[in-house]
PATIRO-779902 format. One record per atom (N, C-alpha, C, O, CB): x, y, z. Coordinates in steps of 0.02 Angstrom, whole numbers, plus 50000, padded with zeros to 5 digits. Glycine has a CB too. Example, Ala and Ser with C-alpha at 12.3 -4.5 7.8 and 13.67 -1.06 7.14 Angstrom:
// residues 2
506604971650390506154977550390506604983550390507124983450423505654977650452506424988850354506844994750357506455000250394506705005750402507044997050286
***
This chain:
// residues 129
500424994150000500005000050000500445006350000500285011249967499535000050061500985006050037501435011850040501735013349972501795019149953501995010650092501925008049936502235008949870501725009249814501905009149755502725003349857501085009749831500535009849781500545003549738500375003949678500595016049737500724997849767500714991449731500044987849737499924983049700501264986949756499614990149781498974986849792498504988849734498424994749720498674988849861498204983949701497794985549642497104988449661496594985149651497704979349600497094994449686496464997749703496155000849640496515002849595496575003249757495495001149638495165004349580495355011749577495545014749628494405003549584495285014649519495395021749511494865025749549494315023249558495395023749435495035031749572494535035849607493905036849565493935037649504494835042749625493335036749599492685037549567492285042849604492365043549665492295030849564491855046549570491425051449605490925047749651490665042549632491045055949555490815050449709490295047849753489615049949727489565054649687490395050349826489095046749749488425048349729488275055749743488395058149799487905043849764488025059349694487855066349703488445071049697488385076949714487545067249769489005068549672489605072749666489955071249600489885065849572490085071549726490335076149576490735075049516491475074549533491895073849488490625080749466491645074949597492335074849619492565067649628492275064049669492425078949685493075065449591493335058649601493615057749672494005061949696493875056949549493405052449705493615051049773493995044349774493755039449746493005050749822494585044149805494965037949805494635032649850494285034249897495685039149829494765026349833494555020849876495015020849937495615022049931494575013949839494735019549996495125019950058494975014050103494465010650096494975026550094495425012950150495325008250204495165012250267495415017750275495945003650215494745009450310494575012750373495095010450424495185004450434493845010950396495425015150456495935013550505495825017150571495315020450581496615015250478496305016450615496275020050679496935023850688497325024550641496145015250739497045026350748497635030550762498295026950750498805030150739497605033050833498285020350752498915016550745499175016750673499775015550662498795009350765498755018350626498965018550556499265025250539499035030450564498375016950510499765025150497500075031350474499625034850424499145032050398500755029850443499795041050410499415044850361499565042050291500135040750274499595052350364499045041250252499105038550185498515040750144497975042150170499165030850187498615041150079498075042950033497505037950035496935039650020498355043549962497655031750053497155026450051496935023950120496635018650125497415020750011497085027650173496865025750240496505031750272496785037150277497455023450284495885030550294495535035750332495635034150405495495028650428494765035950314495875039050442495975038150513495695044250549495625049650519496735037150531495525043550613495215049050649495695054850661496305053950662494935046650716495405060650671495795066450692496035065150763495665062350804495385073150688496645067150779496915066250846496855072650886496705077950860497635063950842496985071950950496995077750993496345078951030495845075451019497155083850954496355083851074495785085351117495365091151091494755091351103496015086951187495665095851057495325102051037495055101550966495275105250922495795108051043494595096950955494315095950889493705100350880493325101450927494135088550877493615102850819493005106650806492435101750792492545095650789493105111550745491835104250785491235100050778491295095650716491125089750719490605104350774491525098350661491585094450599492065088650608491935083150583491815099050541492615089650643493095084350655492805079050702492925073050693493745087150685492435081250753492115076450799491595072150762491555066150773491775080150857491215075250718490715071550679491065066550633490855060750627490275076450637491605068650601491995064150559492245058150600492165052450578492595067850527492535059450658492795054050700492235049250720492335043150721493125056850763491645051950737491085047750757490875043250698490765037250707490485052150780490805046150640490595042250582491115037050561490945031550541490445046850523491745038850567492275034050552492265028350602492365022550584492965037550553492125029950665492065024850717491495020050702491555014050712491965028250786490935022750679490365018450660490555013750603490375007950603489755022750640490915016450554491135012250497491585006650522491515000950500491505016550445492035008250568492485003050595492094997650631492264991750626493005006250642491574999650668491174994650704490824989850656490794983850669490644998150748490564992450600490254988050551490754983150521490604977250512489934992250495491344985650506491874981350478492054975950529492124970150512492494985550459492144977950592492334973150644491794967950655491944962050666492484976850709491164970050652490614965250661490594960350602490524954350612489934969050666490674962850541490674958550483491264953650486491184947750471490724962650418491844956050507492424951650514492304946450568492494940650560493064955750529491994948350623491834943650676491384938050653491474932250670491514947250734490884939850612490424934850585490804930050539490724923950543489844938150547491224932850495491614928650450492094924150488492154918150473492004933050399492434926850538492914922950576492574917550618492874912350630493334927450621491964918850639491594913850677491454907750633491454902050657490944916750704491314908950570491174903450524491804900150497491834894050491490754905950467492304904150482492904901650449493504903050493493764908650496492994905050379493724897950527494254898550578494934900850550495374902650588494344891950613495004900750485495644902850456495804910050474496394912050473495624902050380495294913950491495404921050507495624922050580495704927750602494774924950495495724916650617495954917150687496704917550694496964918250749495684911350727497054917050639497784917250641498034920550577497644921250529498094910050649498654922550575498914925550513498874920550456499004914550465499644927850523498684922850398498654918650338499334919150304499484924050270498064920850289499744914050314500434914150290500494910950221500784905550214500894910550340500214914350172500234912050103500374918050058500414923750083499564908450081500444916849994500564922449948499964927049945499404925149963500734919749877500084933149923499544938149917498974935449874498394936049893499824944749887499134932549816498614930049770498214924449802497604924249795498934927649705498554919849837498194914349869497764916849927497204914449936498694908949893498024921549965497634924550020497004927849992496464927350022498054929650060497074931349936496494934449904495984929249885495384930149895496714938449842496214923649857495754918149838495404915249899494804913849897496134912649801495774914349954495474911650016494934916350041494384914050059496024910650070495074922750044494594927650069493964927850025493404927850050494904934650074494064927949960493494927849914493074921549922492464921849923493734928549841493414915749928493054909449937492644909550002492074907250002493544903549939492924912250055492554912650118491944917150111491404915650138493004915350175492014922750075491444927250064490894923850024490304924350041491674933650029491094920449970490594916949928490254911449968489644910749966490934914049865490644907450004490354902050045489894904850099489364902050113490904897850077490104910350131489684913550182489014915550152488484914150182490044919750212489024918750094488394920850062487974914950041487364915150046488544925350002488294909550017487934903549998487584900550058486994898850054488414898449966487944899850113487654896950174487094901350200486574898850222488204895950228487184907950199486664912550223486034911950179485484912050205486924919850223486124911350113485544910550069485204903850081484584903450080485754911049995485594898650092485314891950101484984891150170484434888650175485854886750093485334893450223485104892150291484784898150324484464897450376485684889850332484854903950294484604910050326485114912750375485604909450392483934908750361484984918750398485424922050446485254919650515484664919750535485374929850442485754917450553485644915150621485864920550670486404923450661486004908550635485474921850720485634927050769486304925750803486664930450820485094927650821486484919450813487124917950847487714920150805488264921250832487174910450862487624920850739488174923250697488344930550712488904932650702487994922450624487844934250735487924941450740488464943650789488884947750772487274944550758488444940950850488914943350901489254937550937489414938150996488554947650951489374932150902489654926250934490374927050955490614923751001489584920350889490734931450922491444932150936491604939550944491364943750906491874929050879492004941050993492224947951004492824949350960493254945050950492394949151079492854955250934493424957250892494074956950932494604955950903493314964250864494024957850998494624957851040494984951051040495564950651060494444959751111494634945751019494934939151019495424938150961495794933150960494394933851015495444942750914495864941950855496524945350865496594949850906495514944550794497004943150825497644946550825497524953650798497124954550753498174942750781497864958550826497754965350801497994966150729498474962850709498104970450846497664970450692497884971950624498524976050631498554980850670497334975850584499014974150593499654977650597499654983550548499544982650489500234972850581499794989550573499814995250528500414994750480500934991850497499855001750567500324997550421500864997650372501305003550387501055009150393500584997950299501955002450392502425007950406502825009550345503245014050346502895006250464
***
């Protein structure tokens, strides 16, 4: 990501805008500043707009963490580092997503999937330096 080697799509305008916006990852304070990482504003003396941004970014992170928790509950491979090539890891993740959607369509959504695992049980995401 630092060397721009990650094959991200080209920036696209958001709905209701003509300004191209880059694709980004949602991060926290541990991540460095980057064109492709959104992280909260730091410090105590934030204005209202910065506080609102931090709140909304926090909500986005919670959705991501919940989705990851559901996936990891079903597919134990996400409980440890995936020590394979980038291409193979991509295939594994895509396969888990497809299988998850297949099982959800076949069996329906189960309430136990929703909060069965705490995000704190996982290895922390390592920031890119």
